TIVEXMI-822318 format. One record per residue (C-alpha): x, y, z; residue in three letters. Coordinates in steps of 0.2 Angstrom, whole numbers, always signed. Layout:
N
{xx: X, yy: Y, zz: Z, res: ALA};
...
***
This chain:
241
{xx: +331, yy: +546, zz: +590, res: UNK};
{xx: +337, yy: +552, zz: +573, res: UNK};
{xx: +349, yy: +540, zz: +565, res: UNK};
{xx: +367, yy: +542, zz: +567, res: UNK};
{xx: +377, yy: +549, zz: +553, res: UNK};
{xx: +384, yy: +532, zz: +546, res: UNK};
{xx: +395, yy: +542, zz: +533, res: UNK};
{xx: +404, yy: +550, zz: +547, res: UNK};
{xx: +406, yy: +533, zz: +556, res: UNK};
{xx: +414, yy: +526, zz: +540, res: UNK};
{xx: +426, yy: +540, zz: +538, res: UNK};
{xx: +432, yy: +538, zz: +556, res: UNK};
{xx: +436, yy: +519, zz: +552, res: UNK};
{xx: +445, yy: +524, zz: +536, res: UNK};
{xx: +455, yy: +538, zz: +544, res: UNK};
{xx: +460, yy: +526, zz: +558, res: UNK};
{xx: +466, yy: +513, zz: +545, res: UNK};
{xx: +476, yy: +526, zz: +536, res: UNK};
{xx: +484, yy: +532, zz: +552, res: UNK};
{xx: +489, yy: +514, zz: +556, res: UNK};
{xx: +496, yy: +512, zz: +537, res: UNK};
{xx: +506, yy: +529, zz: +538, res: UNK};
{xx: +514, yy: +526, zz: +555, res: UNK};
{xx: +519, yy: +507, zz: +558, res: UNK};
{xx: +526, yy: +513, zz: +575, res: UNK};
{xx: +509, yy: +513, zz: +582, res: UNK};
{xx: +506, yy: +497, zz: +592, res: UNK};
{xx: +488, yy: +501, zz: +599, res: UNK};
{xx: +474, yy: +515, zz: +597, res: UNK};
{xx: +460, yy: +516, zz: +609, res: UNK};
{xx: +446, yy: +528, zz: +606, res: UNK};
{xx: +434, yy: +526, zz: +621, res: UNK};
{xx: +420, yy: +531, zz: +621, res: UNK};
{xx: +416, yy: +536, zz: +603, res: UNK};
{xx: +399, yy: +545, zz: +602, res: UNK};
{xx: +389, yy: +546, zz: +585, res: UNK};
{xx: +373, yy: +555, zz: +582, res: UNK};
{xx: +365, yy: +564, zz: +567, res: UNK};
{xx: +377, yy: +578, zz: +568, res: UNK};
{xx: +393, yy: +567, zz: +567, res: UNK};
{xx: +406, yy: +558, zz: +577, res: UNK};
{xx: +416, yy: +563, zz: +592, res: UNK};
{xx: +430, yy: +553, zz: +602, res: UNK};
{xx: +428, yy: +558, zz: +620, res: UNK};
{xx: +445, yy: +551, zz: +625, res: UNK};
{xx: +459, yy: +544, zz: +615, res: UNK};
{xx: +475, yy: +534, zz: +618, res: UNK};
{xx: +489, yy: +529, zz: +606, res: UNK};
{xx: +503, yy: +517, zz: +611, res: UNK};
{xx: +520, yy: +516, zz: +603, res: UNK};
{xx: +536, yy: +506, zz: +608, res: UNK};
{xx: +551, yy: +514, zz: +616, res: UNK};
{xx: +562, yy: +523, zz: +603, res: UNK};
{xx: +576, yy: +510, zz: +604, res: UNK};
{xx: +563, yy: +497, zz: +598, res: UNK};
{xx: +557, yy: +506, zz: +583, res: UNK};
{xx: +559, yy: +497, zz: +567, res: UNK};
{xx: +571, yy: +506, zz: +555, res: UNK};
{xx: +563, yy: +512, zz: +539, res: UNK};
{xx: +549, yy: +499, zz: +539, res: UNK};
{xx: +537, yy: +500, zz: +524, res: UNK};
{xx: +521, yy: +509, zz: +530, res: UNK};
{xx: +508, yy: +497, zz: +535, res: UNK};
{xx: +513, yy: +483, zz: +523, res: UNK};
{xx: +516, yy: +470, zz: +536, res: UNK};
{xx: +500, yy: +472, zz: +547, res: UNK};
{xx: +487, yy: +472, zz: +534, res: UNK};
{xx: +478, yy: +458, zz: +525, res: UNK};
{xx: +476, yy: +470, zz: +510, res: UNK};
{xx: +490, yy: +481, zz: +506, res: UNK};
{xx: +485, yy: +499, zz: +507, res: UNK};
{xx: +486, yy: +512, zz: +494, res: UNK};
{xx: +504, yy: +517, zz: +492, res: UNK};
{xx: +502, yy: +536, zz: +493, res: UNK};
{xx: +521, yy: +537, zz: +495, res: UNK};
{xx: +523, yy: +533, zz: +476, res: UNK};
{xx: +513, yy: +548, zz: +470, res: UNK};
{xx: +524, yy: +560, zz: +459, res: UNK};
{xx: +524, yy: +576, zz: +450, res: UNK};
{xx: +531, yy: +576, zz: +433, res: UNK};
{xx: +533, yy: +588, zz: +418, res: UNK};
{xx: +532, yy: +585, zz: +400, res: UNK};
{xx: +543, yy: +591, zz: +386, res: UNK};
{xx: +530, yy: +604, zz: +382, res: UNK};
{xx: +529, yy: +610, zz: +400, res: UNK};
{xx: +513, yy: +602, zz: +404, res: UNK};
{xx: +513, yy: +598, zz: +423, res: UNK};
{xx: +508, yy: +580, zz: +426, res: UNK};
{xx: +505, yy: +570, zz: +442, res: UNK};
{xx: +507, yy: +552, zz: +444, res: UNK};
{xx: +495, yy: +543, zz: +456, res: UNK};
{xx: +496, yy: +524, zz: +460, res: UNK};
{xx: +481, yy: +519, zz: +451, res: UNK};
{xx: +466, yy: +523, zz: +462, res: UNK};
{xx: +450, yy: +515, zz: +457, res: UNK};
{xx: +440, yy: +531, zz: +455, res: UNK};
{xx: +451, yy: +535, zz: +440, res: UNK};
{xx: +443, yy: +520, zz: +431, res: UNK};
{xx: +430, yy: +530, zz: +422, res: UNK};
{xx: +442, yy: +544, zz: +417, res: UNK};
{xx: +453, yy: +530, zz: +408, res: UNK};
{xx: +440, yy: +527, zz: +394, res: UNK};
{xx: +444, yy: +543, zz: +384, res: UNK};
{xx: +462, yy: +539, zz: +384, res: UNK};
{xx: +458, yy: +522, zz: +376, res: UNK};
{xx: +446, yy: +530, zz: +364, res: UNK};
{xx: +458, yy: +544, zz: +358, res: UNK};
{xx: +467, yy: +533, zz: +345, res: UNK};
{xx: +476, yy: +535, zz: +328, res: UNK};
{xx: +475, yy: +522, zz: +314, res: UNK};
{xx: +488, yy: +511, zz: +321, res: UNK};
{xx: +485, yy: +514, zz: +340, res: UNK};
{xx: +473, yy: +501, zz: +345, res: UNK};
{xx: +482, yy: +487, zz: +336, res: UNK};
{xx: +499, yy: +492, zz: +343, res: UNK};
{xx: +492, yy: +493, zz: +361, res: UNK};
{xx: +482, yy: +477, zz: +362, res: UNK};
{xx: +488, yy: +466, zz: +347, res: UNK};
{xx: +471, yy: +466, zz: +339, res: UNK};
{xx: +458, yy: +479, zz: +333, res: UNK};
{xx: +446, yy: +484, zz: +347, res: UNK};
{xx: +430, yy: +493, zz: +342, res: UNK};
{xx: +425, yy: +498, zz: +360, res: UNK};
{xx: +432, yy: +496, zz: +378, res: UNK};
{xx: +419, yy: +488, zz: +390, res: UNK};
{xx: +418, yy: +492, zz: +408, res: UNK};
{xx: +425, yy: +474, zz: +413, res: UNK};
{xx: +440, yy: +477, zz: +401, res: UNK};
{xx: +444, yy: +495, zz: +409, res: UNK};
{xx: +441, yy: +487, zz: +427, res: UNK};
{xx: +455, yy: +474, zz: +423, res: UNK};
{xx: +467, yy: +488, zz: +419, res: UNK};
{xx: +463, yy: +498, zz: +434, res: UNK};
{xx: +458, yy: +487, zz: +449, res: UNK};
{xx: +474, yy: +484, zz: +458, res: UNK};
{xx: +480, yy: +472, zz: +471, res: UNK};
{xx: +495, yy: +481, zz: +478, res: UNK};
{xx: +502, yy: +465, zz: +485, res: UNK};
{xx: +505, yy: +459, zz: +467, res: UNK};
{xx: +502, yy: +473, zz: +455, res: UNK};
{xx: +505, yy: +492, zz: +452, res: UNK};
{xx: +498, yy: +505, zz: +440, res: UNK};
{xx: +503, yy: +522, zz: +438, res: UNK};
{xx: +491, yy: +534, zz: +431, res: UNK};
{xx: +497, yy: +551, zz: +423, res: UNK};
{xx: +485, yy: +565, zz: +426, res: UNK};
{xx: +485, yy: +583, zz: +419, res: UNK};
{xx: +487, yy: +593, zz: +434, res: UNK};
{xx: +477, yy: +608, zz: +426, res: UNK};
{xx: +462, yy: +598, zz: +420, res: UNK};
{xx: +463, yy: +581, zz: +430, res: UNK};
{xx: +462, yy: +572, zz: +413, res: UNK};
{xx: +470, yy: +555, zz: +412, res: UNK};
{xx: +485, yy: +555, zz: +400, res: UNK};
{xx: +492, yy: +538, zz: +401, res: UNK};
{xx: +495, yy: +523, zz: +412, res: UNK};
{xx: +508, yy: +510, zz: +415, res: UNK};
{xx: +505, yy: +493, zz: +424, res: UNK};
{xx: +515, yy: +480, zz: +432, res: UNK};
{xx: +509, yy: +463, zz: +437, res: UNK};
{xx: +521, yy: +451, zz: +447, res: UNK};
{xx: +522, yy: +433, zz: +447, res: UNK};
{xx: +519, yy: +421, zz: +462, res: UNK};
{xx: +537, yy: +422, zz: +468, res: UNK};
{xx: +537, yy: +441, zz: +466, res: UNK};
{xx: +554, yy: +441, zz: +458, res: UNK};
{xx: +548, yy: +444, zz: +440, res: UNK};
{xx: +535, yy: +457, zz: +433, res: UNK};
{xx: +526, yy: +459, zz: +417, res: UNK};
{xx: +523, yy: +477, zz: +411, res: UNK};
{xx: +510, yy: +486, zz: +400, res: UNK};
{xx: +510, yy: +504, zz: +395, res: UNK};
{xx: +497, yy: +515, zz: +387, res: UNK};
{xx: +499, yy: +533, zz: +382, res: UNK};
{xx: +486, yy: +544, zz: +374, res: UNK};
{xx: +489, yy: +544, zz: +355, res: UNK};
{xx: +491, yy: +563, zz: +353, res: UNK};
{xx: +504, yy: +564, zz: +367, res: UNK};
{xx: +517, yy: +552, zz: +359, res: UNK};
{xx: +534, yy: +560, zz: +358, res: UNK};
{xx: +531, yy: +571, zz: +373, res: UNK};
{xx: +541, yy: +560, zz: +385, res: UNK};
{xx: +527, yy: +553, zz: +395, res: UNK};
{xx: +529, yy: +535, zz: +391, res: UNK};
{xx: +547, yy: +536, zz: +395, res: UNK};
{xx: +544, yy: +544, zz: +412, res: UNK};
{xx: +530, yy: +532, zz: +417, res: UNK};
{xx: +542, yy: +518, zz: +413, res: UNK};
{xx: +556, yy: +526, zz: +423, res: UNK};
{xx: +544, yy: +526, zz: +438, res: UNK};
{xx: +539, yy: +508, zz: +436, res: UNK};
{xx: +557, yy: +503, zz: +435, res: UNK};
{xx: +560, yy: +513, zz: +451, res: UNK};
{xx: +545, yy: +504, zz: +459, res: UNK};
{xx: +551, yy: +487, zz: +454, res: UNK};
{xx: +568, yy: +490, zz: +461, res: UNK};
{xx: +561, yy: +496, zz: +477, res: UNK};
{xx: +550, yy: +480, zz: +478, res: UNK};
{xx: +564, yy: +468, zz: +475, res: UNK};
{xx: +557, yy: +463, zz: +458, res: UNK};
{xx: +573, yy: +457, zz: +449, res: UNK};
{xx: +566, yy: +456, zz: +431, res: UNK};
{xx: +554, yy: +466, zz: +420, res: UNK};
{xx: +547, yy: +460, zz: +404, res: UNK};
{xx: +534, yy: +464, zz: +391, res: UNK};
{xx: +528, yy: +459, zz: +374, res: UNK};
{xx: +530, yy: +472, zz: +360, res: UNK};
{xx: +524, yy: +470, zz: +342, res: UNK};
{xx: +539, yy: +471, zz: +330, res: UNK};
{xx: +530, yy: +485, zz: +320, res: UNK};
{xx: +529, yy: +496, zz: +336, res: UNK};
{xx: +546, yy: +504, zz: +333, res: UNK};
{xx: +543, yy: +518, zz: +345, res: UNK};
{xx: +540, yy: +507, zz: +360, res: UNK};
{xx: +555, yy: +496, zz: +355, res: UNK};
{xx: +567, yy: +511, zz: +354, res: UNK};
{xx: +561, yy: +518, zz: +371, res: UNK};
{xx: +564, yy: +500, zz: +379, res: UNK};
{xx: +582, yy: +500, zz: +372, res: UNK};
{xx: +585, yy: +518, zz: +379, res: UNK};
{xx: +579, yy: +512, zz: +396, res: UNK};
{xx: +591, yy: +497, zz: +395, res: UNK};
{xx: +579, yy: +483, zz: +390, res: UNK};
{xx: +586, yy: +469, zz: +380, res: UNK};
{xx: +575, yy: +465, zz: +365, res: UNK};
{xx: +573, yy: +447, zz: +358, res: UNK};
{xx: +561, yy: +437, zz: +348, res: UNK};
{xx: +546, yy: +428, zz: +355, res: UNK};
{xx: +548, yy: +410, zz: +351, res: UNK};
{xx: +529, yy: +408, zz: +350, res: UNK};
{xx: +525, yy: +422, zz: +339, res: UNK};
{xx: +537, yy: +429, zz: +325, res: UNK};
{xx: +528, yy: +445, zz: +325, res: UNK};
{xx: +531, yy: +449, zz: +343, res: UNK};
{xx: +547, yy: +455, zz: +352, res: UNK};
{xx: +551, yy: +451, zz: +370, res: UNK};
{xx: +558, yy: +466, zz: +380, res: UNK};
{xx: +567, yy: +461, zz: +396, res: UNK};
{xx: +576, yy: +471, zz: +409, res: UNK};
{xx: +586, yy: +465, zz: +424, res: UNK};
{xx: +581, yy: +477, zz: +438, res: UNK};
***
């Protein structure tokens, strides 16, 4: 017999997992039988069990309590608009955007790399970019800004929480030629909104003293600016969420 379509079987499993993530009201799903051949997959019979209406959980976060690995938070996708009218979509750091992030890092002005990474970097390796984009949503979040017309990555902001999940460190990267268009401000606002919804009480990050644009943006967003006791050239930006 011809081999079954394993891609169709995998897609069925992924869509079942997404269904369970999107609807925490579902207690049980039974597909029986499921037939697979070279033409695809079909469920001959299906049954979905949910609790009585009076026992439904009020506004429970979708799927978070039932999965060992927290699912992709599609509910945090946003549509934004820059000051020049450019339409931007903010997605919650899907891994497939990893390759597209490299041009953002490489489009740099003379001061850009040092202000971003505190040291000159000649190239950005695959492991380096992977650390920026591979997200464990139970502890971290990254919002990637995409040009809706071209799909090009314009910037990214990332949050990583501590073990107690009450404090998070942030980092932000915006393409050099887009500075002054409001993208960094909007990404930081989105990250603050996310931290507040997650119950993270404090956001903090390190900023070089010479990076006046970032320091001014942090002040506008309500961050307090202090000196890093371990490095006189670095400021600590902290916000009580």
